[in-house]
C-alpha positions as CSV (number, residue, x, y, z in Angstrom):
1,M,151.8,37.4,85.0
2,R,148.7,34.7,84.4
3,D,151.4,32.0,84.3
4,F,152.8,32.9,87.8
5,T,149.1,33.1,89.1
6,W,148.5,30.0,87.4
7,S,151.6,28.2,88.9
8,Y,150.8,29.5,92.5
9,S,147.5,28.1,92.6
10,E,148.7,24.7,91.3
11,A,151.6,24.4,93.7
12,V,148.5,25.5,96.4
13,R,146.5,22.7,95.1
14,I,149.2,20.1,95.3
15,D,150.0,21.2,99.0
16,R,146.8,21.0,99.8
17,S,146.4,16.9,98.7
18,R,149.8,16.3,100.4
19,L,148.2,17.5,103.7
20,H,144.6,15.8,103.6
21,D,146.8,12.5,102.2
22,T,148.9,12.7,105.3
23,V,145.9,13.1,107.6
24,F,144.5,10.5,105.7
25,A,147.3,7.9,106.4
26,G,147.2,8.9,109.8
27,V,143.8,8.3,110.5
28,V,143.8,5.1,109.0
29,A,146.5,4.3,110.7
30,T,145.3,4.8,114.2
31,A,142.2,3.1,113.6
32,S,144.2,0.0,112.1
33,V,146.3,-0.1,115.4
34,V,143.3,0.7,117.5
35,L,141.5,-2.1,116.2
36,F,144.5,-4.0,116.3
37,V,144.6,-4.0,119.5
38,L,141.0,-4.4,120.4
39,Y,140.0,-7.4,118.8
40,G,142.5,-9.9,119.4
41,P,142.0,-13.6,119.7
42,D,140.7,-13.5,123.0
43,R,138.0,-11.0,122.6
44,L,137.0,-12.7,119.3
45,R,136.4,-15.4,121.1
46,A,134.7,-14.2,123.8
47,D,132.5,-12.5,121.2
48,G,131.8,-16.2,119.7
49,L,134.1,-15.9,116.9
50,T,137.2,-18.2,116.8
51,I,139.9,-17.6,113.6
52,E,142.7,-20.6,113.8
53,G,146.3,-19.8,113.5
54,L,145.9,-15.7,114.7
55,R,148.7,-14.1,116.7
56,Q,148.6,-12.1,120.0
57,P,148.9,-8.4,119.2
58,D,152.4,-6.7,120.2
59,A,154.4,-4.0,118.8
60,F,155.9,-5.7,116.1
61,G,152.4,-6.4,114.8
62,A,151.7,-2.8,115.3
63,L,154.3,-1.5,113.6
64,L,153.7,-3.6,110.5
65,L,150.6,-2.3,110.6
66,V,151.4,1.4,110.4
67,G,154.1,0.5,107.7
68,A,151.5,-0.7,105.9
69,C,149.1,2.5,106.3
70,A,152.0,5.1,105.9
71,P,152.8,5.2,102.1
72,I,149.3,6.5,101.7
73,A,150.6,9.8,102.7
74,V,152.4,10.3,99.1
75,R,150.0,7.9,97.3
76,R,150.3,11.1,94.3
77,R,153.9,11.7,94.4
78,W,154.7,7.9,94.0
79,P,151.5,5.9,93.8
80,L,153.6,2.8,92.0
81,G,156.3,2.8,95.0
82,A,153.5,3.6,97.8
83,L,152.1,0.7,97.0
84,C,155.1,-1.6,96.9
85,A,155.9,-0.2,100.1
86,G,152.5,-0.9,101.9
87,L,152.0,-4.8,100.6
88,V,155.6,-5.6,102.2
89,P,154.2,-5.1,105.4
90,Q,150.8,-6.4,104.7
91,T,151.8,-9.6,103.4
92,L,154.1,-9.5,106.1
93,L,150.9,-9.6,108.5
94,N,149.3,-12.1,106.6
95,V,152.0,-14.7,106.7
96,L,152.4,-14.0,110.1
97,G,149.1,-14.4,111.4
98,Y,148.4,-10.7,112.8
99,G,145.2,-9.5,112.7
100,T,145.3,-6.9,109.7
101,G,143.1,-4.0,111.1
102,M,142.1,-1.6,108.5
103,A,145.5,-2.4,106.1
104,A,143.4,-4.2,103.5
105,L,141.7,-0.4,102.9
106,S,145.0,1.1,102.8
107,G,146.3,-1.4,99.9
108,M,142.5,-0.9,98.2
109,V,143.6,2.9,98.2
110,L,147.4,2.5,97.1
111,L,145.9,0.3,94.2
112,Y,143.2,2.9,93.2
113,S,145.9,5.8,92.8
114,V,148.2,3.9,90.8
115,A,145.3,3.0,88.3
116,S,144.1,6.8,88.4
117,Y,147.7,8.3,88.2
118,R,150.0,6.1,86.2
119,G,149.8,4.7,82.7
120,L,147.8,1.4,82.0
121,A,151.3,-0.7,82.0
122,L,152.0,0.2,85.4
123,A,148.1,0.1,86.9
124,L,148.3,-3.4,85.0
125,A,151.3,-4.0,86.9
126,A,149.8,-2.9,90.5
127,L,147.1,-5.0,89.5
128,V,149.1,-8.0,89.3
129,L,151.2,-7.0,92.5
130,S,148.1,-6.7,94.7
131,L,146.6,-10.2,93.9
132,A,149.5,-11.8,94.5
133,A,150.5,-10.2,97.5
134,Y,146.8,-11.7,98.9
135,V,147.8,-14.6,97.5
136,V,151.2,-15.2,99.1
137,G,149.6,-13.7,102.1
138,A,146.8,-16.1,101.8
139,V,148.5,-19.6,101.6
140,A,152.0,-19.0,103.3
141,G,149.9,-17.7,106.4
142,P,148.8,-20.0,109.1
143,V,145.3,-18.3,109.2
144,R,142.7,-19.9,107.3
145,G,139.6,-18.4,105.5
146,V,135.9,-19.5,105.6
147,G,137.0,-20.9,101.9
148,W,136.8,-19.7,98.4
149,N,133.7,-17.5,98.5
150,E,136.2,-14.8,100.2
151,Y,139.2,-15.2,97.8
152,I,136.7,-14.9,95.2
153,V,135.3,-12.2,96.7
154,V,138.5,-10.4,97.4
155,A,139.5,-10.6,94.0
156,V,136.5,-8.9,92.7
157,V,137.0,-6.2,95.0
158,L,140.5,-5.5,94.4
159,V,139.3,-5.5,90.2
160,S,136.6,-3.7,91.1
161,V,138.8,-0.8,92.8
162,W,141.2,-1.0,89.7
163,G,138.8,-0.4,87.4
164,A,137.3,2.6,89.7
165,G,140.8,4.5,89.3
166,R,141.1,3.6,85.1
167,S,137.9,5.1,85.0
168,L,138.6,8.3,86.7
169,R,142.1,8.4,84.6
170,L,140.2,8.5,81.6
171,R,137.6,10.7,83.0
172,R,140.4,13.7,84.1
173,A,142.2,12.8,80.9
174,Y,138.9,13.4,78.3
175,L,138.5,16.8,80.3
176,E,142.2,17.7,79.8
177,E,141.6,16.9,76.0
178,L,138.2,19.5,76.0
179,K,139.8,21.9,78.0
180,D,143.4,21.7,75.2
181,R,140.9,21.5,72.8
182,A,138.8,24.6,74.1
183,A,142.1,26.5,74.2
184,R,143.1,25.8,71.2
185,L,139.5,26.8,69.0
186,E,140.0,30.2,71.6
187,R,143.4,30.9,70.0
188,A,142.2,29.8,67.0
189,R,139.2,32.4,67.0
190,A,141.2,35.0,68.0
191,A,143.7,34.5,65.3
192,D,140.8,34.2,62.5
193,T,139.5,37.5,64.7
194,R,142.6,39.2,64.1
195,A,143.2,38.4,60.5
196,A,139.3,39.4,59.8
197,R,139.9,42.9,61.4
198,A,143.3,43.6,59.6
199,E,141.2,42.7,56.1
200,E,139.0,45.1,57.3
201,R,141.2,47.6,57.9
202,S,142.9,46.9,54.8
203,R,139.6,47.4,52.8
204,I,138.8,50.6,54.9
205,A,142.2,52.1,53.7
206,R,141.2,51.1,50.5
207,E,137.9,52.6,50.4
208,L,139.4,55.5,52.0
209,H,142.2,55.9,49.8
210,D,139.9,56.2,46.7
211,V,137.6,58.1,47.8
212,V,140.3,61.0,48.9
213,A,142.6,60.3,46.2
214,H,139.8,61.4,44.0
215,H,137.6,64.0,45.2
216,V,141.3,65.8,46.5
217,S,142.5,65.9,43.6
218,V,139.6,67.1,41.5
219,M,139.6,69.5,44.2
220,T,143.1,71.0,44.1
221,V,142.4,71.4,40.3
222,Q,139.5,73.4,40.7
223,A,141.0,75.3,43.2
224,A,144.1,76.0,40.9
225,A,141.7,77.1,38.0
226,A,139.9,79.3,40.6
227,R,142.9,80.8,41.6
228,R,144.3,81.7,38.1
229,V,141.0,83.7,37.1
230,L,139.8,85.0,40.4
231,A,141.1,88.6,39.3
232,S,140.4,88.0,35.7
233,D,136.8,86.4,35.8
234,P,135.2,86.5,39.1
235,E,132.3,84.5,38.0
236,L,134.5,81.6,36.2
237,A,136.4,81.1,39.9
238,R,132.8,81.5,41.6
239,E,131.7,78.3,38.9
240,A,134.9,76.4,40.0
241,L,134.4,77.2,44.2
242,S,130.8,75.6,43.5
243,A,132.9,72.9,42.0
244,I,134.7,72.3,44.8
245,E,131.8,72.6,47.2
246,H,130.2,69.8,45.6
247,T,133.2,67.9,45.3
248,G,134.1,68.1,48.8
249,R,130.1,67.3,49.9
250,L,130.5,64.1,47.9
251,A,133.6,63.2,49.4
252,M,132.1,63.8,52.9
253,T,129.2,61.6,52.0
254,E,131.5,58.8,51.0
255,M,133.6,58.8,54.1
256,R,130.5,59.2,56.3
257,N,129.3,55.6,54.3
258,I,132.1,54.0,54.6
259,V,133.5,55.3,58.2
260,G,130.0,55.2,60.2
261,V,130.2,51.0,59.9
262,L,133.0,51.4,62.6
263,R,130.2,53.5,65.3
264,T,129.2,51.6,67.6
265,D,127.0,53.9,68.9
266,A,124.8,54.7,66.2
267,R,123.4,53.1,63.2
268,A,125.1,53.6,60.2
269,E,123.6,55.2,57.3
270,L,124.1,52.5,54.8
271,G,123.6,52.9,51.1
272,P,124.4,51.2,48.2
273,Q,128.1,51.1,46.7
274,P,129.1,52.3,43.4
275,G,129.5,50.3,40.5
276,V,129.7,50.4,36.9
277,R,126.4,52.0,36.5
278,D,127.5,55.3,37.7
279,L,130.5,55.2,36.0
280,P,128.5,58.3,33.3
281,A,128.5,60.7,36.5
282,L,131.9,60.1,37.5
283,V,132.8,60.6,34.0
284,E,130.9,63.6,34.3
285,Q,132.1,64.9,37.3
286,M,136.3,64.3,35.8
287,R,134.9,66.7,32.5
288,E,133.7,69.5,35.1
289,A,137.2,69.2,36.2
290,G,139.2,70.0,33.2
291,L,139.6,66.1,31.8
292,P,138.2,65.8,28.7
293,I,136.4,62.0,28.6
294,R,134.9,59.4,26.5
295,L,132.8,56.4,27.6
296,R,132.4,53.3,25.6
297,V,130.0,50.3,27.0
298,E,130.4,47.6,24.6
299,G,128.4,44.5,24.8
300,E,125.0,43.9,26.4
301,P,125.4,44.7,30.1
302,V,124.7,41.7,32.9
303,P,124.2,41.4,36.6
304,L,127.6,41.8,38.3
305,P,128.5,40.5,41.6
306,A,128.9,43.5,44.2
307,G,132.7,42.9,44.8
308,V,133.4,42.9,41.4
309,D,131.1,46.1,40.2
310,L,132.9,47.8,42.8
311,A,136.3,47.0,42.2
312,A,135.4,48.1,38.8
313,Y,134.3,51.3,39.6
314,R,137.3,52.0,42.0
315,L,139.4,50.9,39.1
316,V,138.6,53.7,36.6
317,Q,138.5,56.3,39.2
318,E,141.8,55.8,40.0
319,G,142.6,55.5,36.8
320,L,141.0,59.1,35.8
321,T,142.1,60.5,39.4
322,N,145.6,59.6,37.4
323,S,144.9,60.5,34.4
324,L,143.7,64.1,35.7
325,R,146.9,64.6,38.0
326,H,149.4,63.1,35.5
327,A,148.3,63.3,31.8
328,G,149.5,66.9,31.3
329,P,147.9,69.6,29.2
330,G,145.3,68.7,26.4
331,A,144.9,65.2,27.0
332,E,142.4,63.2,26.7
333,A,140.9,60.1,28.8
334,V,139.3,56.9,27.1
335,V,136.9,54.5,29.6
336,T,136.2,51.5,27.6
337,V,134.0,48.9,29.4
338,R,133.6,45.7,27.4
339,H,130.8,42.6,28.7
340,G,131.7,39.9,27.8
341,P,129.9,36.3,28.2
342,H,132.3,35.3,30.6
343,E,134.7,38.4,31.3
344,L,134.0,42.0,32.5
345,D,137.0,44.5,30.7
346,V,137.2,47.6,32.2
347,R,140.0,50.0,30.3
348,V,141.0,53.6,31.0
349,A,143.9,55.5,28.5
350,D,144.8,58.7,28.0
351,D,147.1,60.2,25.1
352,G,148.8,62.6,27.7
353,R,152.8,62.5,28.0
354,G,153.2,63.1,31.6
355,M,156.7,62.6,31.1
356,A,159.8,64.5,31.9
357,D,160.2,65.8,28.6
358,A,156.6,67.6,29.5
359,R,157.7,69.6,32.2
360,G,159.0,72.5,31.0
361,D,156.6,73.6,28.3
362,A,153.8,72.6,30.6
363,K,155.3,74.7,33.6
364,A,156.3,77.1,31.0
365,D,152.4,77.5,30.1
366,A,151.0,77.6,33.0
367,R,153.5,80.4,34.2
368,A,152.7,82.4,30.9
369,G,149.0,82.1,31.4
370,A,148.9,82.9,35.1
371,K,151.0,86.1,34.3
372,A,149.3,87.2,31.4
373,E,145.7,86.9,33.8
374,P,143.3,86.9,30.7
375,R,140.6,88.7,30.8
376,T,138.4,86.4,28.9
377,G,138.7,82.6,28.5
378,T,136.8,79.6,28.9
379,K,136.4,77.2,32.9
380,A,138.0,74.5,30.7
381,D,141.5,76.3,29.5
382,A,141.7,77.5,33.2
383,R,141.6,74.2,34.1
384,A,143.9,72.5,31.8
385,G,146.6,75.2,32.8
386,A,146.1,74.6,36.6
387,R,146.4,70.5,35.6
388,A,149.9,71.8,34.1
389,E,151.2,73.6,36.8
390,G,153.7,71.4,38.3
391,R,152.3,67.8,38.0
392,A,153.9,66.6,34.8
393,D,156.3,64.7,36.5
394,G,154.2,62.7,38.7
395,R,153.4,60.9,35.4
396,A,157.2,59.2,35.5
397,G,156.4,57.7,38.9
398,A,152.7,56.4,38.0
399,K,153.9,54.5,34.9
400,G,157.3,52.8,36.3
401,A,154.9,51.2,39.3
402,A,153.7,48.6,36.5
403,A,157.1,47.6,35.0
404,G,158.6,46.8,38.3
405,P,157.8,43.6,39.9
406,D,159.0,44.4,43.3
407,G,157.4,48.1,43.3
408,D,159.9,49.8,42.5
409,V,160.1,52.3,39.8
410,E,162.5,54.6,37.5
411,A,161.6,57.7,36.9
412,G,163.7,60.7,36.3
413,G,167.6,60.4,36.8
414,G,167.0,57.0,37.6
415,R,166.2,57.4,41.0
416,S,163.8,54.8,42.6
417,R,160.6,55.7,44.5
418,P,158.1,53.3,45.6
419,P,154.7,53.6,43.7
420,G,151.2,55.0,45.0
421,H,148.8,53.7,47.5
422,G,146.0,53.5,45.1
423,L,148.0,51.8,42.0
424,V,148.8,48.7,45.3
425,G,144.9,49.4,45.7
426,I,144.0,48.6,42.8
427,R,146.3,45.3,42.3
428,E,144.2,43.9,45.4
429,R,141.2,44.8,44.4
430,V,141.9,42.6,40.7
431,A,144.0,40.2,42.6
432,L,140.7,39.5,44.8
433,Y,138.4,38.5,42.2
434,G,140.8,36.3,40.7
435,G,141.1,39.0,37.8
436,I,144.4,40.0,35.4
437,L,145.9,43.9,35.9
438,S,147.2,45.7,33.0
439,I,149.4,48.9,34.2
440,G,151.6,50.3,31.4
441,P,152.5,53.5,29.4
442,L,151.0,52.7,25.7
443,P,153.4,52.3,22.5
444,G,152.5,55.8,20.9
445,G,152.3,57.7,24.1
446,G,149.8,57.9,27.1
447,F,148.9,55.5,29.9
448,E,146.8,52.7,29.9
449,V,144.9,50.8,33.1
450,R,143.3,47.8,32.1
451,A,141.8,44.9,34.1
452,R,139.7,42.0,33.1
453,F,137.3,40.4,36.0
454,P,136.5,36.4,35.2
455,L,132.4,36.2,35.8
456,K,130.9,32.3,36.0
457,D,128.0,31.8,34.3
458,G,127.4,35.2,33.0
459,Q,128.2,36.7,36.6
C-alpha cells in the first residue's frame, strides 16, 4: 500500500511538471512570435536602432521561432533531444537573418535542463553544442554584432547557465544520498531494536525459567511430603505447607522484579540481583526441601562482574534443582565455589543414581512408605520419599543432554528427547561470558554441572 501511494504521488508530480513545461513552452513561443512581428527592421529604424542584414518578419520565420521554443515542453523527459531539436531552428534563424525574439531564452532553458537532469558527459556535450550553434549562427548569418564583447558575454551567460544546472544536479544528488542514508540508518536502527528486543525476551525467558523451575520444584517436593504425612502427622504437614507458602512468596517476589521492568505505567520495584553471596540462603532452602547439601568456598572471594555473579548463582540454582528432582532418594549434593586469580570455578555435583536402574526401587520405596502411613518420622524422611516417587527416570534425560552436541539425548530404551530449557539456559549464560561448561555423569555415579568463568584483572 505504501509503494502504491508513493507511485501514485510520483505520477501526479510528473504529470504536473509536464503540464507546467507545456504551458511555459507556449508562453515563450507566443512572446517570441509577438516580439518577432512587432520589432522588425522598420520598427527598429523608427526607434533609431539600425541592424544591418536583419530580414523582415514572415510566416517561415515565425514557424522557426515556434519550433525553437516548442521543445521546452519535453525538456525533463528528453533534455538532450529537446536541446538538439531547439538548436536547429534557432541556428537557422541566425543564419537566415531573422530576429530571434525569445529563442535565446529557450536555448538557455534547454541547456540548463540537460545540465541538471543528465550526467557530466552529456552536460558537457550540450554546452559544446550550444556554443557551436551560436558560433555558426554568428559567423554564417548576415547580421553583424556590435563586437567581440557581445560574443564573450553570450559565452559567459551560456557557461553560467550550464554551471547553475550542474549545481542543481549535485545538490539533488546530495539530498538523495542523505535520504538514502537516513533510510539505511532507520532500517539499521529497526534491526538493532528487533535484535535488542529478542535478546531481552531471551534474557527474561531465562530468568523466569530459572525462578519458576527452581521454586516450583521445591514446592512440588514440599507438597508431596505434606500429602504423605497429612493423616499421620498434621504438625509436620503444616510445616511443609508453611514452607510451600514461603517458597511461593519468594517466587512471586522474584518474578515481580523480573517482569516489573516491562511495565510502562508504573515504576518497577528494582532490587539487587542474586549472586554468589546468596548461595548460603539457596543451600538452606534446598536443605529444607529435603536435599542434603554441602557448600564449599575455596580461595579469597573477590568482587565479581554483575553478569558473572548472576550466572554463577543461576547455575548453582539449576544444578540443585536438577539434583532435587532427579538424583533419587538418599542423594547428597556438593556445591563448590573456587575463587582463582583469573577464574571463577563453580561446581554442583551429587552422588545420586537417578538412572533407570533406580526407578523400580525408588517407586517401590515411595509406595511402601505411602501405604504404611507411619505415625512417626522426620520431615527429611517424608520429603525424601516424596522426591523418590516417580522422578528417578528424569535423570537420564538430564545426563544425556550433555552427551549429544545437537541436544538430542538417549534415555531408557534409546529414545531421543530434547534437553530441558534449564540446561540450554545454562549454556547460554556461560557462553555469554566466555566460560567453559561441563555437564554430565560422574564415573563413580552421580551427576555434575561445572562452569569456569574467566576473570580479567581479577574481576
